[in-house]
LUMPAFI-666144 format. One line per field, with one value per residue (C-alpha): x negated, y negated, z; residue number from 0; residue in one letter. Coordinates in steps of 0.1 Angstrom, whole numbers, plus 5000, padded with zeros to 4 digits. Example, Ala and Ser with C-alpha at 12.3 -4.5 7.8 and 13.67 -1.06 7.14 Angstrom:
LUMPAFI-666144
east c(4877  4863) .
north c(5045  5011) .
up c(5078  5071) .
num c(0  1) .
residu c(A  S) .
***
This chain:
LUMPAFI-666144
east c(3302  3267  3254  3218  3216  3241  3216  3228  3255  3258  3293  3314  3344  3367  3392  3422  3454  3484  3521  3520  3490  3465  3430  3424  3386  3370  3404  3409  3417  3395  3362  3355  3362  3349  3312  3314  3344  3338  3308  3279  3273  3248  3249  3220  3222  3194  3180  3186  3186  3221  3240  3246  3236  3245  3230  3253  3244  3267  3258  3260  3247  3213  3205  3212  3191  3162  3164  3163  3134  3114  3121  3110  3079  3069  3075  3055  3026  3029  3027  2996  2980  2989  3012  3042  3045  3070  3091  3127  3139  3127  3143  3164  3201  3213  3209  3192  3219  3224  3214  3242  3249  3230  3248  3232  3236  3257  3240  3258  3245  3209  3211  3224  3197  3169  3183  3183  3147  3136) .
north c(9271  9263  9228  9216  9179  9170  9182  9216  9242  9280  9295  9322  9317  9340  9340  9353  9334  9327  9330  9297  9310  9285  9299  9305  9299  9296  9301  9337  9359  9388  9367  9370  9408  9421  9412  9423  9401  9367  9350  9335  9298  9273  9235  9211  9173  9161  9126  9102  9064  9048  9080  9114  9145  9180  9211  9241  9277  9308  9344  9364  9383  9387  9349  9347  9378  9364  9330  9348  9371  9340  9323  9354  9357  9320  9324  9356  9337  9311  9339  9354  9319  9316  9286  9305  9330  9352  9353  9344  9355  9391  9416  9404  9397  9411  9445  9446  9443  9473  9470  9469  9502  9502  9510  9527  9510  9525  9532  9501  9478  9491  9485  9450  9443  9456  9435  9404  9410  9415) .
up c(5230  5244  5240  5246  5255  5227  5200  5191  5196  5193  5190  5172  5150  5132  5103  5122  5117  5139  5130  5111  5090  5106  5114  5151  5147  5182  5199  5189  5219  5205  5206  5244  5245  5211  5205  5168  5160  5144  5129  5149  5140  5151  5145  5150  5150  5128  5135  5107  5105  5106  5104  5120  5101  5113  5099  5102  5095  5098  5096  5122  5137  5118  5119  5156  5163  5143  5161  5195  5183  5172  5206  5225  5203  5210  5247  5247  5232  5260  5286  5269  5270  5307  5301  5315  5343  5324  5292  5300  5266  5271  5268  5239  5247  5214  5198  5164  5138  5115  5079  5054  5035  5002  4970  4941  4908  4880  4847  4832  4860  4855  4818  4823  4848  4825  4796  4818  4828  4792) .
num c(0  1  2  3  4  5  6  7  8  9  10  11  12  13  14  15  16  17  18  19  20  21  22  23  24  25  26  27  28  29  30  31  32  33  34  35  36  37  38  39  40  41  42  43  44  45  46  47  48  49  50  51  52  53  54  55  56  57  58  59  60  61  62  63  64  65  66  67  68  69  70  71  72  73  74  75  76  77  78  79  80  81  82  83  84  85  86  87  88  89  90  91  92  93  94  95  96  97  98  99  100  101  102  103  104  105  106  107  108  109  110  111  112  113  114  115  116  117) .
residu c(M  R  T  T  A  D  R  G  R  V  Y  R  R  C  G  C  R  D  T  H  H  R  Q  L  E  A  H  C  P  R  L  P  T  D  S  H  H  G  T  W  T  F  A  I  D  V  P  A  P  H  Q  R  L  T  A  V  R  R  G  G  H  T  A  L  Y  R  C  L  A  M  L  S  N  A  L  G  D  A  V  R  Q  H  R  L  A  H  N  P  A  S  P  P  A  L  R  R  P  S  A  P  E  R  R  I  W  T  A  D  E  A  V  R  F  L  K  H  C  D) .
***
């Protein structure tokens, strides 16, 4: 798990279970060796008066890729404006995630959709 000055974390978890049927979460032995196993998660501590709020988002792989792409884009702008010598986030550390396979609607699903829109 990576932490930035106690304000945010990026990590992976999975739903694998041990022999007692408890989730292994971040302790799964497949996480370090299989990059496609588990779900990427990030948590950010949001400042709030008199309490601690943490925003957590899971997703995988697409959300993390988009966050890194946005960071790389912002740092690229800083390079073009001569505020940085080079972009440390380029090239991207992750491959672009594949799009999910699309499924064609059945005739019943299309009729139900059109009735709902009407």
